[in-house]
N, CA, C and O atoms as a Tinker XYZ file with bonds, in Angstrom:
   340  protein
     1  N     -4.528000  -31.046000   -0.347000    73     2
     2  CA    -5.172000  -30.158000   -1.290000    64     1     3
     3  C     -6.067000  -29.183000   -0.513000    63     2     4     5
     4  O     -6.677000  -29.543000    0.494000    81     3
     5  N     -6.127000  -27.968000   -0.998000    73     3     6
     6  CA    -6.945000  -26.955000   -0.348000    64     5     7
     7  C     -8.415000  -27.142000   -0.699000    63     6     8     9
     8  O     -8.772000  -27.389000   -1.851000    81     7
     9  N     -9.248000  -27.019000    0.312000    73     7    10
    10  CA   -10.687000  -27.129000    0.124000    64     9    11
    11  C    -11.217000  -25.778000   -0.343000    63    10    12    13
    12  O    -11.106000  -24.799000    0.396000    81    11
    13  N    -11.793000  -25.687000   -1.554000    73    11    14
    14  CA   -12.269000  -24.394000   -2.058000    64    13    15
    15  C    -13.426000  -23.805000   -1.245000    63    14    16    17
    16  O    -13.715000  -22.615000   -1.372000    81    15
    17  N    -14.086000  -24.603000   -0.422000    73    15    18
    18  CA   -15.189000  -24.103000    0.392000    64    17    19
    19  C    -14.745000  -23.674000    1.790000    63    18    20    21
    20  O    -15.541000  -23.138000    2.562000    81    19
    21  N    -13.477000  -23.909000    2.110000    73    19    22
    22  CA   -12.936000  -23.537000    3.412000    64    21    23
    23  C    -12.695000  -22.021000    3.447000    63    22    24    25
    24  O    -12.005000  -21.493000    2.576000    81    23
    25  N    -13.251000  -21.317000    4.436000    73    23    26
    26  CA   -13.051000  -19.864000    4.519000    64    25    27
    27  C    -11.583000  -19.459000    4.613000    63    26    28    29
    28  O    -11.204000  -18.403000    4.106000    81    27
    29  N    -10.761000  -20.269000    5.247000    73    27    30
    30  CA    -9.339000  -19.963000    5.351000    64    29    31
    31  C     -8.683000  -19.956000    3.972000    63    30    32    33
    32  O     -7.832000  -19.111000    3.695000    81    31
    33  N     -9.072000  -20.887000    3.113000    73    31    34
    34  CA    -8.548000  -20.924000    1.746000    64    33    35
    35  C     -8.909000  -19.641000    1.012000    63    34    36    37
    36  O     -8.070000  -19.068000    0.317000    81    35
    37  N    -10.143000  -19.185000    1.158000    73    35    38
    38  CA   -10.585000  -17.955000    0.500000    64    37    39
    39  C     -9.782000  -16.759000    1.005000    63    38    40    41
    40  O     -9.382000  -15.904000    0.214000    81    39
    41  N     -9.548000  -16.694000    2.298000    73    39    42
    42  CA    -8.789000  -15.586000    2.881000    64    41    43
    43  C     -7.339000  -15.606000    2.399000    63    42    44    45
    44  O     -6.749000  -14.546000    2.187000    81    43
    45  N     -6.760000  -16.787000    2.223000    73    43    46
    46  CA    -5.388000  -16.891000    1.713000    64    45    47
    47  C     -5.299000  -16.438000    0.257000    63    46    48    49
    48  O     -4.324000  -15.799000   -0.137000    81    47
    49  N     -6.300000  -16.763000   -0.530000    73    47    50
    50  CA    -6.302000  -16.393000   -1.952000    64    49    51
    51  C     -6.666000  -14.928000   -2.161000    63    50    52    53
    52  O     -6.125000  -14.280000   -3.058000    81    51
    53  N     -7.565000  -14.404000   -1.354000    73    51    54
    54  CA    -8.032000  -13.030000   -1.474000    64    53    55
    55  C     -7.899000  -12.346000   -0.112000    63    54    56    57
    56  O     -8.844000  -12.351000    0.677000    81    55
    57  N     -6.722000  -11.752000    0.173000    73    55    58
    58  CA    -6.502000  -11.143000    1.489000    64    57    59
    59  C     -7.591000  -10.137000    1.827000    63    58    60    61
    60  O     -7.909000   -9.257000    1.026000    81    59
    61  N     -8.154000  -10.271000    3.008000    73    59    62
    62  CA    -9.203000   -9.372000    3.449000    64    61    63
    63  C    -10.570000   -9.702000    2.906000    63    62    64    65
    64  O    -11.535000   -8.995000    3.195000    81    63
    65  N    -10.678000  -10.766000    2.120000    73    63    66
    66  CA   -11.947000  -11.134000    1.509000    64    65    67
    67  C    -13.027000  -11.471000    2.512000    63    66    68    69
    68  O    -14.200000  -11.181000    2.278000    81    67
    69  N    -12.657000  -12.073000    3.613000    73    67    70
    70  CA   -13.629000  -12.424000    4.649000    64    69    71
    71  C    -13.546000  -11.500000    5.856000    63    70    72    73
    72  O    -14.569000  -11.082000    6.399000    81    71
    73  N    -12.335000  -11.187000    6.266000    73    71    74
    74  CA   -12.162000  -10.397000    7.487000    64    73    75
    75  C    -12.288000   -8.897000    7.250000    63    74    76    77
    76  O    -12.578000   -8.147000    8.182000    81    75
    77  N    -12.072000   -8.447000    6.000000    73    75    78
    78  CA   -12.138000   -7.018000    5.701000    64    77    79
    79  C    -10.871000   -6.264000    6.047000    63    78    80    81
    80  O    -10.836000   -5.036000    5.969000    81    79
    81  N     -9.815000   -6.998000    6.433000    73    79    82
    82  CA    -8.532000   -6.366000    6.714000    64    81    83
    83  C     -7.399000   -7.341000    6.444000    63    82    84    85
    84  O     -7.598000   -8.555000    6.410000    81    83
    85  N     -6.213000   -6.791000    6.255000    73    83    86
    86  CA    -5.034000   -7.623000    5.984000    64    85    87
    87  C     -3.808000   -6.952000    6.594000    63    86    88    89
    88  O     -3.811000   -5.747000    6.847000    81    87
    89  N     -2.772000   -7.733000    6.825000    73    87    90
    90  CA    -1.508000   -7.202000    7.313000    64    89    91
    91  C     -0.576000   -7.022000    6.123000    63    90    92    93
    92  O     -0.476000   -7.888000    5.254000    81    91
    93  N      0.099000   -5.886000    6.104000    73    91    94
    94  CA     0.990000   -5.553000    4.994000    64    93    95
    95  C      2.155000   -4.745000    5.546000    63    94    96    97
    96  O      1.982000   -3.990000    6.503000    81    95
    97  N      3.328000   -4.889000    4.966000    73    95    98
    98  CA     4.495000   -4.124000    5.393000    64    97    99
    99  C      4.621000   -2.863000    4.551000    63    98   100   101
   100  O      4.498000   -2.912000    3.327000    81    99
   101  N      4.864000   -1.750000    5.199000    73    99   102
   102  CA     5.086000   -0.494000    4.489000    64   101   103
   103  C      6.344000   -0.648000    3.641000    63   102   104   105
   104  O      7.379000   -1.068000    4.157000    81   103
   105  N      6.279000   -0.315000    2.338000    73   103   106
   106  CA     7.470000   -0.473000    1.490000    64   105   107
   107  C      8.558000    0.552000    1.802000    63   106   108   109
   108  O      9.693000    0.395000    1.353000    81   107
   109  N      8.234000    1.590000    2.559000    73   107   110
   110  CA     9.212000    2.633000    2.886000    64   109   111
   111  C      9.994000    2.298000    4.151000    63   110   112   113
   112  O     11.225000    2.303000    4.143000    81   111
   113  N      9.266000    2.003000    5.258000    73   111   114
   114  CA     9.935000    1.810000    6.552000    64   113   115
   115  C      9.782000    0.389000    7.104000    63   114   116   117
   116  O     10.290000    0.089000    8.184000    81   115
   117  N      9.088000   -0.484000    6.372000    73   115   118
   118  CA     8.916000   -1.903000    6.726000    64   117   119
   119  C      8.072000   -2.142000    7.977000    63   118   120   121
   120  O      8.100000   -3.238000    8.537000    81   119
   121  N      7.323000   -1.130000    8.423000    73   119   122
   122  CA     6.418000   -1.296000    9.560000    64   121   123
   123  C      5.257000   -2.202000    9.159000    63   122   124   125
   124  O      4.685000   -2.038000    8.081000    81   123
   125  N      4.912000   -3.141000   10.007000    73   123   126
   126  CA     3.784000   -4.031000    9.737000    64   125   127
   127  C      2.493000   -3.299000   10.088000    63   126   128   129
   128  O      2.309000   -2.853000   11.220000    81   127
   129  N      1.601000   -3.182000    9.105000    73   127   130
   130  CA     0.352000   -2.444000    9.264000    64   129   131
   131  C     -0.834000   -3.368000    9.066000    63   130   132   133
   132  O     -0.768000   -4.300000    8.265000    81   131
   133  N     -1.910000   -3.121000    9.783000    73   131   134
   134  CA    -3.183000   -3.784000    9.533000    64   133   135
   135  C     -4.051000   -2.771000    8.806000    63   134   136   137
   136  O     -4.392000   -1.726000    9.361000    81   135
   137  N     -4.407000   -3.078000    7.565000    73   135   138
   138  CA    -5.139000   -2.126000    6.729000    64   137   139
   139  C     -6.505000   -2.688000    6.338000    63   138   140   141
   140  O     -6.665000   -3.904000    6.228000    81   139
   141  N     -7.491000   -1.812000    6.128000    73   139   142
   142  CA    -8.799000   -2.275000    5.662000    64   141   143
   143  C     -8.726000   -2.675000    4.197000    63   142   144   145
   144  O     -8.021000   -2.044000    3.410000    81   143
   145  N     -9.450000   -3.718000    3.834000    73   143   146
   146  CA    -9.517000   -4.171000    2.442000    64   145   147
   147  C    -10.972000   -4.060000    1.999000    63   146   148   149
   148  O    -11.823000   -4.833000    2.439000    81   147
   149  N    -11.252000   -3.097000    1.128000    73   147   150
   150  CA   -12.607000   -2.902000    0.640000    64   149   151
   151  C    -12.904000   -3.754000   -0.585000    63   150   152   153
   152  O    -14.036000   -4.196000   -0.777000    81   151
   153  N    -11.876000   -3.988000   -1.427000    73   151   154
   154  CA   -12.042000   -4.796000   -2.635000    64   153   155
   155  C    -10.866000   -5.764000   -2.735000    63   154   156   157
   156  O     -9.779000   -5.357000   -3.146000    81   155
   157  N    -11.053000   -7.035000   -2.370000    73   155   158
   158  CA    -9.935000   -7.982000   -2.383000    64   157   159
   159  C     -9.407000   -8.302000   -3.780000    63   158   160   161
   160  O     -8.396000   -8.992000   -3.906000    81   159
   161  N    -10.067000   -7.818000   -4.827000    73   159   162
   162  CA    -9.597000   -8.035000   -6.198000    64   161   163
   163  C     -9.158000   -6.744000   -6.867000    63   162   164   165
   164  O     -8.922000   -6.734000   -8.075000    81   163
   165  N     -9.042000   -5.650000   -6.113000    73   163   166
   166  CA    -8.702000   -4.361000   -6.706000    64   165   167
   167  C     -7.475000   -3.730000   -6.095000    63   166   168   169
   168  O     -6.688000   -4.382000   -5.409000    81   167
   169  N     -7.328000   -2.436000   -6.362000    73   167   170
   170  CA    -6.218000   -1.653000   -5.832000    64   169   171
   171  C     -6.724000   -0.678000   -4.778000    63   170   172   173
   172  O     -7.835000   -0.157000   -4.880000    81   171
   173  N     -5.902000   -0.440000   -3.772000    73   171   174
   174  CA    -6.247000    0.538000   -2.744000    64   173   175
   175  C     -4.989000    1.286000   -2.324000    63   174   176   177
   176  O     -3.898000    0.718000   -2.289000    81   175
   177  N     -5.153000    2.564000   -2.007000    73   175   178
   178  CA    -4.045000    3.406000   -1.551000    64   177   179
   179  C     -4.079000    3.519000   -0.035000    63   178   180   181
   180  O     -5.145000    3.607000    0.575000    81   179
   181  N     -2.898000    3.513000    0.554000    73   179   182
   182  CA    -2.763000    3.601000    2.006000    64   181   183
   183  C     -1.662000    4.583000    2.354000    63   182   184   185
   184  O     -0.827000    4.919000    1.515000    81   183
   185  N     -1.665000    5.041000    3.601000    73   183   186
   186  CA    -0.596000    5.885000    4.121000    64   185   187
   187  C     -0.116000    5.274000    5.425000    63   186   188   189
   188  O     -0.918000    4.949000    6.301000    81   187
   189  N      1.191000    5.119000    5.551000    73   187   190
   190  CA     1.784000    4.531000    6.747000    64   189   191
   191  C      1.612000    5.474000    7.933000    63   190   192   193
   192  O      1.815000    6.682000    7.810000    81   191
   193  N      1.236000    4.916000    9.083000    73   191   194
   194  CA     1.047000    5.739000   10.285000    64   193   195
   195  C      2.384000    6.093000   10.943000    63   194   196   197
   196  O      2.438000    6.990000   11.784000    81   195
   197  N      3.457000    5.401000   10.571000    73   195   198
   198  CA     4.754000    5.680000   11.179000    64   197   199
   199  C      5.550000    6.712000   10.367000    63   198   200   201
   200  O      5.980000    7.730000   10.909000    81   199
   201  N      5.744000    6.445000    9.059000    73   199   202
   202  CA     6.568000    7.344000    8.237000    64   201   203
   203  C      5.731000    8.342000    7.435000    63   202   204   205
   204  O      6.283000    9.248000    6.811000    81   203
   205  N      4.402000    8.183000    7.445000    73   203   206
   206  CA     3.466000    9.086000    6.764000    64   205   207
   207  C      3.603000    9.073000    5.234000    63   206   208   209
   208  O      3.125000    9.996000    4.574000    81   207
   209  N      4.238000    8.060000    4.667000    73   207   210
   210  CA     4.388000    7.968000    3.213000    64   209   211
   211  C      3.317000    7.038000    2.646000    63   210   212   213
   212  O      2.856000    6.117000    3.321000    81   211
   213  N      2.931000    7.293000    1.405000    73   211   214
   214  CA     1.864000    6.534000    0.778000    64   213   215
   215  C      2.367000    5.381000   -0.066000    63   214   216   217
   216  O      3.519000    5.357000   -0.498000    81   215
   217  N      1.470000    4.417000   -0.293000    73   215   218
   218  CA     1.758000    3.282000   -1.166000    64   217   219
   219  C      0.446000    2.697000   -1.652000    63   218   220   221
   220  O     -0.621000    2.998000   -1.117000    81   219
   221  N      0.537000    1.858000   -2.674000    73   219   222
   222  CA    -0.647000    1.247000   -3.277000    64   221   223
   223  C     -0.518000   -0.272000   -3.170000    63   222   224   225
   224  O      0.530000   -0.840000   -3.477000    81   223
   225  N     -1.592000   -0.916000   -2.735000    73   223   226
   226  CA    -1.638000   -2.379000   -2.683000    64   225   227
   227  C     -2.574000   -2.865000   -3.783000    63   226   228   229
   228  O     -3.741000   -2.478000   -3.836000    81   227
   229  N     -2.056000   -3.708000   -4.651000    73   227   230
   230  CA    -2.873000   -4.351000   -5.687000    64   229   231
   231  C     -3.161000   -5.751000   -5.177000    63   230   232   233
   232  O     -2.323000   -6.646000   -5.293000    81   231
   233  N     -4.341000   -5.940000   -4.615000    73   231   234
   234  CA    -4.675000   -7.206000   -3.976000    64   233   235
   235  C     -4.788000   -8.338000   -4.984000    63   234   236   237
   236  O     -4.503000   -9.486000   -4.642000    81   235
   237  N     -5.192000   -8.054000   -6.207000    73   235   238
   238  CA    -5.342000   -9.104000   -7.216000    64   237   239
   239  C     -3.994000   -9.713000   -7.586000    63   238   240   241
   240  O     -3.882000  -10.930000   -7.740000    81   239
   241  N     -2.967000   -8.868000   -7.729000    73   239   242
   242  CA    -1.649000   -9.373000   -8.114000    64   241   243
   243  C     -0.746000   -9.637000   -6.919000    63   242   244   245
   244  O      0.295000  -10.280000   -7.056000    81   243
   245  N     -1.140000   -9.143000   -5.737000    73   243   246
   246  CA    -0.318000   -9.331000   -4.545000    64   245   247
   247  C      0.901000   -8.428000   -4.506000    63   246   248   249
   248  O      1.887000   -8.752000   -3.843000    81   247
   249  N      0.851000   -7.284000   -5.214000    73   247   250
   250  CA     1.991000   -6.377000   -5.296000    64   249   251
   251  C      1.736000   -5.105000   -4.500000    63   250   252   253
   252  O      0.610000   -4.610000   -4.440000    81   251
   253  N      2.786000   -4.588000   -3.896000    73   251   254
   254  CA     2.739000   -3.306000   -3.206000    64   253   255
   255  C      3.703000   -2.385000   -3.947000    63   254   256   257
   256  O      4.872000   -2.723000   -4.136000    81   255
   257  N      3.204000   -1.207000   -4.368000    73   255   258
   258  CA     4.038000   -0.278000   -5.126000    64   257   259
   259  C      4.009000    1.106000   -4.502000    63   258   260   261
   260  O      3.099000    1.459000   -3.752000    81   259
   261  N      5.028000    1.871000   -4.836000    73   259   262
   262  CA     5.112000    3.261000   -4.409000    64   261   263
   263  C      4.652000    4.107000   -5.590000    63   262   264   265
   264  O      5.166000    3.933000   -6.695000    81   263
   265  N      3.697000    5.020000   -5.393000    73   263   266
   266  CA     3.197000    5.828000   -6.511000    64   265   267
   267  C      4.311000    6.639000   -7.158000    63   266   268   269
   268  O      5.216000    7.124000   -6.480000    81   267
   269  N      4.234000    6.780000   -8.476000    73   267   270
   270  CA     5.260000    7.497000   -9.229000    64   269   271
   271  C      5.039000    9.006000   -9.218000    63   270   272   273
   272  O      5.956000    9.759000   -9.545000    81   271
   273  N      3.861000    9.457000   -8.856000    73   271   274
   274  CA     3.562000   10.891000   -8.911000    64   273   275
   275  C      3.999000   11.599000   -7.625000    63   274   276   277
   276  O      3.179000   12.172000   -6.908000    81   275
   277  N      5.287000   11.550000   -7.354000    73   275   278
   278  CA     5.845000   12.190000   -6.171000    64   277   279
   279  C      6.417000   13.539000   -6.582000    63   278   280   281
   280  O      7.176000   13.624000   -7.548000    81   279
   281  N      6.062000   14.582000   -5.863000    73   279   282
   282  CA     6.552000   15.923000   -6.160000    64   281   283
   283  C      7.609000   16.296000   -5.133000    63   282   284   285
   284  O      7.405000   16.162000   -3.927000    81   283
   285  N      8.737000   16.766000   -5.634000    73   283   286
   286  CA     9.831000   17.186000   -4.767000    64   285   287
   287  C     10.128000   18.648000   -5.060000    63   286   288   289
   288  O     10.331000   19.019000   -6.216000    81   287
   289  N     10.157000   19.466000   -4.042000    73   287   290
   290  CA    10.478000   20.880000   -4.198000    64   289   291
   291  C     11.840000   21.137000   -3.565000    63   290   292   293
   292  O     12.098000   20.741000   -2.428000    81   291
   293  N     12.697000   21.800000   -4.312000    73   291   294
   294  CA    14.044000   22.097000   -3.829000    64   293   295
   295  C     14.210000   23.586000   -3.608000    63   294   296   297
   296  O     13.724000   24.392000   -4.401000    81   295
   297  N     14.886000   23.955000   -2.546000    73   295   298
   298  CA    15.259000   25.342000   -2.304000    64   297   299
   299  C     16.773000   25.379000   -2.210000    63   298   300   301
   300  O     17.373000   24.704000   -1.374000    81   299
   301  N     17.380000   26.171000   -3.074000    73   299   302
   302  CA    18.828000   26.249000   -3.126000    64   301   303
   303  C     19.348000   27.248000   -2.093000    63   302   304   305
   304  O     18.573000   28.011000   -1.514000    81   303
   305  N     20.656000   27.240000   -1.865000    73   303   306
   306  CA    21.259000   28.095000   -0.844000    64   305   307
   307  C     20.997000   29.573000   -1.103000    63   306   308   309
   308  O     20.929000   30.363000   -0.162000    81   307
   309  N     20.848000   29.955000   -2.374000    73   307   310
   310  CA    20.598000   31.370000   -2.667000    64   309   311
   311  C     19.129000   31.738000   -2.494000    63   310   312   313
   312  O     18.748000   32.879000   -2.755000    81   311
   313  N     18.275000   30.769000   -2.046000    73   311   314
   314  CA    16.887000   31.048000   -1.752000    64   313   315
   315  C     15.923000   30.823000   -2.900000    63   314   316   317
   316  O     14.709000   30.858000   -2.700000    81   315
   317  N     16.441000   30.593000   -4.102000    73   315   318
   318  CA    15.565000   30.377000   -5.257000    64   317   319
   319  C     15.038000   28.953000   -5.265000    63   318   320   321
   320  O     15.742000   28.015000   -4.891000    81   319
   321  N     13.812000   28.805000   -5.689000    73   319   322
   322  CA    13.226000   27.485000   -5.819000    64   321   323
   323  C     13.623000   26.904000   -7.163000    63   322   324   325
   324  O     14.047000   27.635000   -8.058000    81   323
   325  N     13.488000   25.579000   -7.313000    73   323   326
   326  CA    13.904000   24.906000   -8.532000    64   325   327
   327  C     13.091000   25.377000   -9.744000    63   326   328   329
   328  O     13.598000   25.314000  -10.864000    81   327
   329  N     11.864000   25.840000   -9.563000    73   327   330
   330  CA    11.040000   26.304000  -10.675000    64   329   331
   331  C     11.596000   27.590000  -11.278000    63   330   332   333
   332  O     11.283000   27.919000  -12.422000    81   331
   333  N     12.416000   28.322000  -10.522000    73   331   334
   334  CA    12.984000   29.569000  -11.010000    64   333   335
   335  C     14.222000   29.360000  -11.877000    63   334   336   337
   336  O     14.750000   30.324000  -12.430000    81   335
   337  N     14.686000   28.143000  -12.004000    73   335   338
   338  CA    15.928000   27.885000  -12.727000    64   337   339
   339  C     15.677000   27.331000  -14.088000    63   338   340
   340  O     16.623000   27.059000  -14.827000    81   339
């Protein structure tokens, strides 16, 4: 049984709760990153140093997600942007 007073148990339950950092894999390129954890029970946004893409870590639920507000701009062969169509 896990000892609730053991610091290791706390760190396992709340990543970064004691050390202030955690290891996480980038959901885009799978690079292992060491990121700062300011709130072990909240959400934080990060950017991968390898692929430069962003993601959100929800430390309370243990989920890593890619933000939905991604903007893509297209330029067609005739030079017009997608907003012109």
